Every structure is written in C-alpha cells, then in structure tokens.
Backbone as ProteinMPNN parsed JSONL, in Angstrom:
{"seq_chain_A": "MTKSRIRRAVIREWMALAPTQRQSAQQALAFAADAIERYKLPRSRRTPCAVIMAWLKPRTGRG", "coords_chain_A": {"N_chain_A": [[0.716, -1.174, 0.1], [0.591, 2.358, -0.907], [2.121, 5.186, 0.605], [0.462, 7.49, 0.174], [-2.086, 6.348, 0.167], [-2.364, 5.02, 2.526], [-2.345, 7.353, 3.963], [-4.864, 8.203, 3.36], [-6.607, 6.297, 4.189], [-6.01, 6.306, 7.153], [-6.76, 8.695, 7.563], [-9.597, 8.653, 7.012], [-10.5, 6.713, 8.712], [-9.881, 8.1, 11.123], [-11.769, 10.408, 11.069], [-14.083, 8.992, 10.988], [-14.786, 8.542, 13.455], [-16.421, 9.218, 16.452], [-17.162, 12.807, 17.256], [-16.594, 13.277, 19.988], [-14.578, 11.601, 20.45], [-12.494, 12.538, 19.249], [-11.162, 14.617, 19.974], [-8.887, 15.493, 21.459], [-5.261, 15.71, 21.678], [-4.324, 13.579, 23.014], [-5.928, 11.523, 22.5], [-5.492, 11.188, 19.835], [-2.875, 10.508, 19.701], [-3.31, 8.092, 20.822], [-4.844, 6.722, 18.792], [-3.083, 6.836, 16.653], [-0.996, 5.201, 17.453], [-2.403, 2.804, 17.405], [-2.889, 2.782, 14.655], [-0.411, 2.579, 13.669], [0.055, -0.212, 14.382], [-1.58, -1.497, 12.513], [-0.929, -0.552, 9.848], [1.614, -0.524, 7.783], [3.938, 1.884, 7.309], [6.028, 3.274, 4.577], [9.702, 3.638, 4.848], [11.003, 6.498, 6.381], [12.291, 9.702, 7.308], [11.143, 10.801, 9.587], [9.588, 9.341, 12.586], [7.013, 6.781, 12.259], [4.888, 7.499, 13.942], [4.968, 10.27, 14.357], [4.702, 10.758, 11.99], [1.835, 10.021, 11.356], [0.805, 11.601, 13.236], [1.251, 14.026, 12.413], [-0.526, 13.962, 9.989], [-2.971, 13.774, 11.395], [-3.316, 16.148, 13.183], [-4.405, 18.655, 11.675], [-6.971, 17.659, 11.949], [-7.876, 17.635, 14.697], [-9.571, 18.302, 17.372], [-12.142, 20.741, 18.3], [-14.665, 21.572, 15.956]], "CA_chain_A": [[0.016, -0.013, -0.004], [1.477, 3.409, -0.781], [1.91, 5.967, 1.55], [-0.87, 8.452, 0.121], [-3.222, 5.483, 0.41], [-2.306, 4.763, 3.859], [-2.876, 8.504, 4.618], [-6.207, 8.376, 3.293], [-7.395, 5.393, 5.211], [-6.097, 6.552, 8.509], [-7.651, 10.044, 7.954], [-10.924, 8.164, 7.084], [-10.718, 6.009, 10.017], [-10.099, 8.892, 12.279], [-12.869, 11.154, 10.768], [-15.183, 8.176, 11.195], [-14.949, 8.366, 15.171], [-17.518, 10.444, 16.931], [-16.329, 13.879, 17.388], [-16.048, 13.435, 21.226], [-13.483, 10.573, 20.416], [-11.32, 13.049, 18.281], [-10.828, 16.169, 20.396], [-7.632, 15.796, 22.093], [-4.107, 15.346, 21.415], [-4.008, 12.383, 23.607], [-6.789, 10.715, 21.665], [-5.042, 11.17, 18.542], [-1.787, 9.773, 19.858], [-3.656, 6.503, 20.924], [-5.313, 6.302, 17.472], [-1.81, 6.91, 15.875], [-0.416, 3.834, 18.039], [-3.201, 1.616, 16.94], [-2.74, 2.956, 13.251], [1.103, 1.977, 13.362], [0.082, -1.392, 14.252], [-2.349, -1.871, 11.131], [-0.354, -0.171, 8.58], [3.061, -0.368, 7.564], [4.481, 2.97, 6.831], [7.501, 3.24, 4.239], [10.614, 4.242, 5.502], [10.936, 7.962, 6.539], [13.282, 10.411, 8.356], [10.281, 10.941, 10.888], [8.906, 8.108, 12.968], [5.832, 6.605, 11.899], [3.996, 8.212, 15.003], [5.176, 11.587, 13.862], [3.856, 11.005, 10.383], [0.437, 10.027, 11.426], [0.229, 12.735, 14.024], [0.953, 15.276, 11.29], [-1.645, 13.929, 9.196], [-4.124, 14.089, 12.349], [-3.129, 17.558, 13.763], [-5.409, 19.508, 11.559], [-8.309, 17.293, 12.234], [-7.96, 17.339, 15.957], [-10.419, 19.371, 18.363], [-13.782, 20.974, 17.869], [-14.727, 21.962, 14.519]], "C_chain_A": [[0.821, 1.212, -0.174], [1.111, 4.287, 0.262], [0.736, 7.158, 1.443], [-2.3, 7.619, 0.233], [-3.488, 5.116, 1.732], [-2.92, 6.213, 4.537], [-4.23, 8.542, 4.511], [-6.994, 7.5, 4.065], [-7.264, 5.795, 6.454], [-6.761, 7.792, 8.772], [-9.195, 9.67, 7.852], [-11.488, 7.547, 8.263], [-10.995, 7.006, 11.08], [-11.456, 9.969, 12.041], [-14.362, 10.323, 11.028], [-15.615, 8.039, 12.749], [-15.855, 9.373, 15.28], [-16.632, 11.497, 17.393], [-16.01, 14.059, 18.891], [-14.988, 12.508, 21.346], [-12.302, 10.997, 19.764], [-11.005, 14.413, 18.648], [-9.364, 16.544, 20.954], [-6.274, 15.316, 21.493], [-3.882, 13.876, 21.928], [-4.766, 11.168, 22.948], [-6.166, 10.504, 20.418], [-3.631, 10.472, 18.549], [-2.151, 8.122, 19.995], [-3.961, 6.009, 19.745], [-4.014, 6.01, 16.779], [-1.248, 5.371, 16.424], [-1.058, 2.893, 17.413], [-2.94, 1.606, 15.412], [-1.463, 2.183, 12.863], [1.112, 0.395, 13.351], [-0.775, -2.306, 13.225], [-1.837, -1.502, 9.954], [1.142, -0.255, 8.755], [3.646, 0.695, 6.616], [5.864, 2.858, 5.839], [8.366, 3.956, 5.003], [10.706, 5.705, 5.444], [12.178, 8.508, 7.486], [12.595, 10.593, 9.619], [9.906, 9.707, 11.29], [7.492, 8.127, 12.499], [4.719, 7.252, 12.809], [4.161, 9.541, 14.615], [4.494, 11.866, 12.657], [2.385, 11.076, 10.607], [-0.064, 11.008, 12.119], [0.25, 13.968, 13.324], [-0.333, 15.191, 10.626], [-3.034, 14.389, 10.296], [-4.278, 15.398, 12.955], [-4.196, 18.218, 13.428], [-6.754, 18.92, 11.845], [-8.54, 16.952, 13.809], [-8.776, 18.32, 16.506], [-11.682, 19.478, 17.722], [-13.782, 21.671, 16.8], [-16.117, 22.279, 14.102]], "O_chain_A": [[1.876, 1.18, 0.459], [0.004, 4.244, 0.8], [0.199, 7.655, 2.433], [-3.398, 8.159, 0.361], [-4.633, 4.903, 2.129], [-3.771, 6.224, 5.427], [-4.876, 8.896, 5.498], [-8.026, 7.914, 4.594], [-8.3, 5.742, 7.117], [-7.264, 8.066, 9.862], [-10.006, 10.3, 8.531], [-12.607, 7.743, 8.737], [-11.979, 6.956, 11.818], [-12.102, 10.25, 13.05], [-15.457, 10.855, 11.212], [-16.651, 7.493, 13.127], [-16.081, 10.242, 14.437], [-15.521, 11.249, 17.861], [-15.193, 14.939, 19.163], [-14.384, 12.561, 22.417], [-11.299, 10.299, 19.62], [-10.641, 15.263, 17.835], [-8.834, 17.653, 20.889], [-6.375, 14.369, 20.712], [-3.269, 13.071, 21.227], [-4.292, 10.034, 22.879], [-6.413, 9.407, 19.918], [-3.232, 9.909, 17.529], [-1.539, 7.183, 19.486], [-3.483, 4.915, 19.446], [-3.881, 4.879, 16.313], [-1.142, 4.467, 15.596], [-0.384, 2.058, 16.81], [-2.776, 0.513, 14.87], [-1.412, 1.343, 11.965], [1.854, -0.266, 12.625], [-0.686, -3.53, 13.13], [-2.243, -2.086, 8.949], [1.728, -0.053, 9.818], [3.825, 0.505, 5.413], [6.828, 2.318, 6.382], [7.962, 4.827, 5.774], [10.46, 6.191, 4.341], [12.856, 7.804, 8.234], [13.232, 10.569, 10.672], [9.849, 8.851, 10.406], [6.841, 9.16, 12.344], [3.634, 7.498, 12.283], [3.043, 10.051, 14.541], [3.876, 12.883, 12.341], [1.718, 12.006, 10.155], [-1.194, 11.427, 11.868], [-0.56, 14.87, 13.539], [-1.148, 16.113, 10.637], [-3.906, 15.199, 9.981], [-5.42, 15.756, 13.244], [-5.023, 18.525, 14.286], [-7.688, 19.71, 11.985], [-9.33, 16.063, 14.128], [-8.615, 19.412, 15.962], [-12.216, 18.715, 16.916], [-12.853, 22.462, 16.636], [-16.35, 22.62, 12.943]]}, "name": "protein", "num_of_chains": 1, "seq": "MTKSRIRRAVIREWMALAPTQRQSAQQALAFAADAIERYKLPRSRRTPCAVIMAWLKPRTGRG"}
C-alpha cells in the first residue's frame, strides 16, 4: 500500500470516529499507535508516529 493510500485510510478512520473521540492530542496519539499496528508505513526520516500525528493534527479538536 502506498503512503498516500495509507494516509487516506488513516484519515478516513479518524474522521469516522465520533467527534467526542477525536478532540484531544492524547486521543490522536492513542489512535496513531493503533494505526501503526495496522499499517506499515514506508521508511522515512520521521517516526511513523510523527507522520501519522502530522496527518491528524489539523483534524483534531472541535470544529
């Protein structure tokens, strides 16, 4: 699976959660840890957790 497809899948799963389950950075971090288990990201200079957190950051909080 390519990085862009993994990104889309992770964001889709995150946005499918109830708004109360995706409000804080701690919730995003727990979700990222689970996503790392499910998806194998290609090698990068950043850690897999940092990559996923960068994807989720704009979508965290009340909106």
